[in-house]
C-alpha positions in Angstrom: 0.0 0.0 0.0 2.8 2.4 0.9 4.5 1.8 -2.4 1.2 2.3 -4.3 0.5 5.5 -2.5 3.9 6.8 -3.3 3.4 6.0 -7.0 0.0 7.8 -6.9 1.7 10.9 -5.3 4.4 10.8 -8.0 1.9 10.6 -10.8 -0.1 13.5 -9.2 3.0 15.6 -8.8 4.0 15.2 -12.4 0.5 16.0 -13.5 0.5 19.2 -11.4 3.8 20.3 -12.9 2.6 19.6 -16.4 -0.5 21.7 -15.7 1.5 24.5 -14.2 3.9 24.6 -17.2 1.0 24.5 -19.6 -0.7 27.3 -17.8 2.5 29.5 -17.8 3.1 28.9 -21.5 -0.5 29.7 -22.3 -0.3 32.9 -20.3 2.8 33.9 -22.1 1.3 33.2 -25.4 -1.8 35.3 -24.5 0.2 38.2 -23.0 0.9 41.3 -24.9 4.2 41.4 -26.8 7.2 42.7 -24.8 9.2 45.7 -25.6 11.6 43.6 -27.5 9.0 42.5 -30.1 6.3 45.1 -30.0 6.0 47.7 -32.6 7.4 51.1 -31.3 5.0 53.8 -30.2 5.5 55.8 -33.4 4.1 53.0 -35.6 1.0 52.2 -33.5 -2.1 53.7 -35.1 -0.2 56.2 -37.3 -0.1 54.6 -40.7 1.0 57.9 -42.3 4.4 57.9 -40.6 6.1 56.3 -43.6 9.8 55.7 -43.3 9.9 57.0 -39.7 13.4 57.1 -38.4 13.3 55.7 -34.8 15.2 57.2 -31.9 18.4 55.4 -31.4 17.9 52.7 -28.7 14.1 52.6 -29.5 14.4 50.0 -32.4 12.6 47.3 -30.4 10.9 45.6 -33.4 11.2 42.2 -34.9 12.2 44.0 -38.2 15.1 45.8 -36.5 16.3 42.6 -34.7 16.4 40.9 -38.1 18.6 43.7 -39.3 21.3 42.4 -37.1 21.8 39.6 -39.6 21.9 39.9 -43.4 18.5 40.6 -44.7 17.2 38.5 -47.6 13.9 40.2 -48.3 14.4 42.7 -51.1 12.2 45.7 -51.9 9.2 45.2 -54.2 7.4 47.7 -56.4 4.1 48.7 -55.0 2.4 49.5 -58.3 2.2 53.2 -57.9 -0.5 55.6 -56.6 -2.2 57.8 -59.2 0.5 56.6 -61.6 3.3 57.7 -59.3 5.8 55.3 -57.8 9.2 57.0 -57.9 10.6 60.4 -59.0 11.7 60.1 -62.6 13.2 63.4 -63.4 15.6 65.9 -61.7 14.7 65.9 -58.0 13.5 69.2 -56.6 13.8 69.7 -52.8 12.0 72.7 -51.3 13.1 73.6 -47.7 10.3 75.2 -45.8 11.3 76.8 -42.4 7.9 77.0 -40.8 6.9 79.6 -38.3 7.8 83.1 -37.0 10.0 81.3 -34.4 12.8 81.1 -37.0 13.4 84.8 -36.6 15.2 87.3 -38.8 16.5 86.0 -42.1 20.0 86.8 -43.3 22.5 85.4 -45.8 25.9 83.9 -44.8 29.2 84.1 -46.7 28.4 81.0 -48.7 25.2 82.5 -49.9 22.9 80.3 -47.7 19.9 81.6 -45.9 20.3 81.9 -42.1 17.9 82.6 -39.3 18.4 84.3 -35.9 16.1 81.6 -34.4 18.3 78.7 -35.6 20.8 78.3 -32.8 22.5 75.2 -34.3 22.6 76.4 -37.9 20.4 73.7 -39.3 19.2 75.8 -42.2 22.5 76.4 -43.9 23.6 72.8 -43.3 20.5 71.5 -45.1 20.9 73.9 -48.0 24.6 72.9 -48.5 23.7 69.2 -48.4 21.0 69.4 -51.0 22.8 71.9 -53.2 25.8 69.5 -53.1 23.9 66.3 -54.0 24.7 65.2 -57.6 28.0 67.1 -57.6 31.6 66.0 -57.5 30.7 62.6 -58.8 29.1 61.5 -55.6 27.6 58.0 -55.8 25.5 57.9 -52.6 22.6 59.0 -54.8 23.5 56.2 -57.2 22.0 53.6 -54.9 18.5 54.9 -55.4 18.8 55.1 -59.2 18.5 51.3 -59.5 14.7 51.6 -58.7 12.1 52.5 -61.3 8.4 52.4 -62.2 6.6 51.2 -65.3 6.9 47.6 -64.1 4.4 45.1 -62.6 3.5 45.4 -58.9 5.6 43.0 -56.9 8.6 43.1 -59.2 12.0 43.2 -57.4 14.2 44.5 -60.3 14.0 46.8 -63.2 14.6 45.6 -66.8 17.2 47.5 -68.9 14.5 49.0 -71.2 11.1 50.6 -71.1 11.3 51.7 -67.5 11.7 55.1 -65.8 14.4 55.0 -63.1 14.8 57.3 -60.2 16.7 60.3 -61.5 20.2 61.3 -60.4 20.3 64.9 -58.9 22.8 66.3 -61.4 24.0 69.7 -60.2 22.1 69.6 -56.9 18.6 68.9 -55.7 17.9 72.2 -53.9 15.0 73.9 -55.6 14.0 76.6 -53.1 14.0 77.9 -49.6 11.1 79.7 -47.8 10.7 81.0 -44.3 7.0 81.1 -43.7 6.6 83.8 -41.0 2.9 84.3 -41.5 2.3 82.9 -38.0 4.0 80.8 -35.4 4.4 77.2 -36.1 2.2 75.0 -33.8 3.8 73.7 -30.6 2.8 70.2 -31.7 1.6 70.2 -35.3 -0.6 67.4 -36.5 0.1 65.5 -39.7 -2.7 67.3 -41.4 -1.3 70.7 -40.5 2.1 69.6 -41.8 0.5 68.6 -45.1 -1.4 72.0 -45.2 1.9 73.8 -44.8 3.4 71.7 -47.7 0.5 72.9 -49.9 1.1 76.5 -48.8 4.7 76.1 -49.8 3.7 74.7 -53.2 1.5 77.7 -53.8 4.4 80.0 -52.7 6.7 78.4 -55.2 4.1 78.5 -58.0 3.7 74.7 -58.2 -0.1 74.6 -58.5 -0.5 71.3 -60.2 0.3 67.6 -59.5 2.4 67.7 -62.7 4.5 70.6 -61.3 5.1 68.6 -58.2 5.9 65.3 -60.0 9.5 65.2 -58.9 9.2 67.7 -56.0 9.3 67.2 -52.2 8.6 69.7 -49.5 10.7 69.4 -46.3 8.7 71.1 -43.5 11.4 72.0 -40.9 9.9 73.0 -37.6 11.6 75.4 -35.3 13.5 74.6 -32.1 11.4 74.0 -29.1 8.4 72.5 -31.0 7.2 69.0 -31.1 5.7 68.3 -34.6 3.4 65.2 -34.5 4.7 64.5 -30.9 8.0 63.1 -32.1 9.6 63.6 -28.7 7.2 61.3 -26.9 6.5 59.0 -29.8 10.2 58.2 -30.4 10.9 59.1 -34.0 13.1 61.6 -35.7 11.2 62.3 -39.0 8.8 60.7 -41.5 7.5 61.3 -45.0 4.1 61.1 -46.7 2.0 62.7 -49.4 -0.9 65.1 -49.2 -3.5 62.7 -50.4 -3.2 60.3 -47.4 -6.6 60.0 -45.7 -5.0 58.5 -42.6 -3.2 61.6 -41.4 -4.0 62.7 -37.8 -5.8 66.0 -37.4 -8.0 65.9 -40.5 -6.8 63.4 -43.1 -5.9 64.4 -46.7 -5.7 68.0 -47.7 -7.1 69.7 -50.8 -4.8 70.8 -53.5 -2.4 69.1 -55.9 -0.9 65.7 -54.8 2.6 66.3 -53.5 5.3 64.6 -51.3 6.4 66.1 -48.0 8.5 65.4 -45.0 8.0 66.1 -41.3 11.5 67.2 -40.1 11.6 68.4 -36.5 14.5 70.5 -35.2 16.8 67.5 -35.1 19.5 68.9 -32.7 16.8 69.2 -30.0 16.8 65.4 -29.8 20.6 65.1 -29.4 22.1 61.6 -29.7 18.6 60.1 -30.1 18.5 61.5 -33.6 22.2 61.0 -34.5 24.2 63.8 -32.8 27.8 62.5 -32.9 26.9 59.3 -34.7 29.7 59.7 -37.3 31.7 62.7 -36.2 32.7 64.2 -32.8 30.9 66.2 -31.5 28.9 65.9 -34.6 26.1 68.3 -33.7 24.7 68.3 -37.2 25.3 64.6 -38.0 21.7 63.7 -37.3 20.4 66.5 -39.6 21.8 65.0 -42.8 21.5 61.4 -41.6 17.8 61.7 -40.8 16.9 64.0 -43.7 19.0 62.0 -46.1 17.0 58.9 -45.0 13.7 60.7 -45.8 14.9 62.1 -49.1 16.1 58.6 -50.3 12.7 57.1 -49.3 10.7 59.9 -50.9 12.4 59.5 -54.3 11.9 55.7 -54.3 8.4 55.8 -52.8 7.0 59.3 -53.6 3.4 58.6 -52.7 3.5 55.9 -50.1 3.1 53.1 -50.4 3.1 53.0 -54.2 6.9 52.7 -54.6 9.5 50.3 -53.2 9.0 48.5 -49.9 9.8 45.1 -48.5 7.2 42.6 -47.3 7.3 44.1 -43.8 6.6 47.6 -45.2 10.1 48.9 -44.7 11.6 51.3 -47.3 15.2 51.6 -48.5 16.2 53.9 -45.6 14.4 51.9 -42.9 16.4 48.7 -43.6 19.7 50.5 -43.1 19.0 52.9 -40.2 21.6 53.4 -37.4 24.3 51.0 -38.7 27.5 52.0 -36.9 30.0 49.5 -38.2 30.7 47.0 -41.0 28.8 46.9 -44.4 26.5 49.9 -44.8 27.8 51.8 -41.8 26.9 55.5 -41.7 29.7 57.7 -42.8 30.7 61.1 -44.4 30.3 61.7 -48.1 32.1 64.5 -49.8 30.2 66.9 -52.0 31.4 70.1 -53.6 29.6 72.0 -50.8 31.2 70.1 -48.0 31.4 66.8 -46.1 28.1 65.4 -44.7 27.1 62.4 -42.5 24.7 60.1 -44.2 23.4 56.5 -43.7 23.4 53.8 -46.3 20.3 52.7 -48.2 19.1 49.3 -49.4 20.2 48.0 -52.7 18.3 45.0 -54.2 21.2 44.3 -56.6 23.9 44.1 -53.9 25.6 40.8 -53.2 24.5 39.1 -56.4 20.9 40.1 -55.9 20.6 39.0 -52.2 20.4 42.7 -51.3 22.1 44.8 -48.7 22.9 48.3 -47.4 25.2 50.4 -49.6 26.7 53.8 -49.3 27.8 54.0 -52.9 26.5 52.6 -56.2 27.1 53.2 -59.9 24.5 55.6 -61.4 21.8 53.8 -63.3 20.2 55.6 -66.2 17.0 54.9 -68.2 
């Protein structure tokens, strides 16, 4: 009897342990995703934040963890929106310094517009960067030229003929600079307000039609101390979209011609979270060109998101290569005729025999 009772107790003990383990596993399966796998705050419920650059140290997504090993999922063409997938002509970047907070406008010795309310000199840095793209034989822009439109949705490469490739910014991409001092920029602008400002800029520059904006993008640069689209609490440095996106917070799409725009906060306000010192030391302005270069590259390859080039997880060419500090695709300086600027690499489908990878330089592909 004693041996029988002992056997029964052993069987019961094992059964209890099995139940406990099963219960724990079930609870874990049912529990919300942890910070290591959950989508970051900026992505939750904000579909319009295309190509958002995450704060450094905030990349707690499955997609980012997979970036730690070579990615095999190449970008695919989205089929275009209203016939638009990528820019196909000379890129035109309009810098819009939004709000009276930018202060008094002047011109420096290099001919760039400066503002008294720009303590870190973001404005001249952006102008020099975009004026220098496509000069001095730079090939950072070449990576993006491999992408095209005029192909079937889902395609991962562009045939040699009968396609329109992303244009190379020969002679510079800077098309205009405007300080909009008509009123103060909002302390925390909504996506809809940012799109409205882009439309106002298009009117200011005389680009009244979608055709006039076909290869244009409007970079809405908010002044220091503001929090456009709550980037400080949401954990992102910038994003891009187009004016016809009905998902934008604060009112959805805006009226007017379809155009591409970027939400660029005052990057130095975020310090190292948005790239300060990521390449150079102290590198106060590193993040300005790393982050804006990211959005520029994504806009010209996905002008009206998401009709351009994305991977199966919705990442664009800049997303897949963000914040790489060493090895293949590491962020670094590129030399332009207007100076040296820190940039990140972008994704190239044709790298490594078609397996894909992050590149900082690529031969220029022409139509």
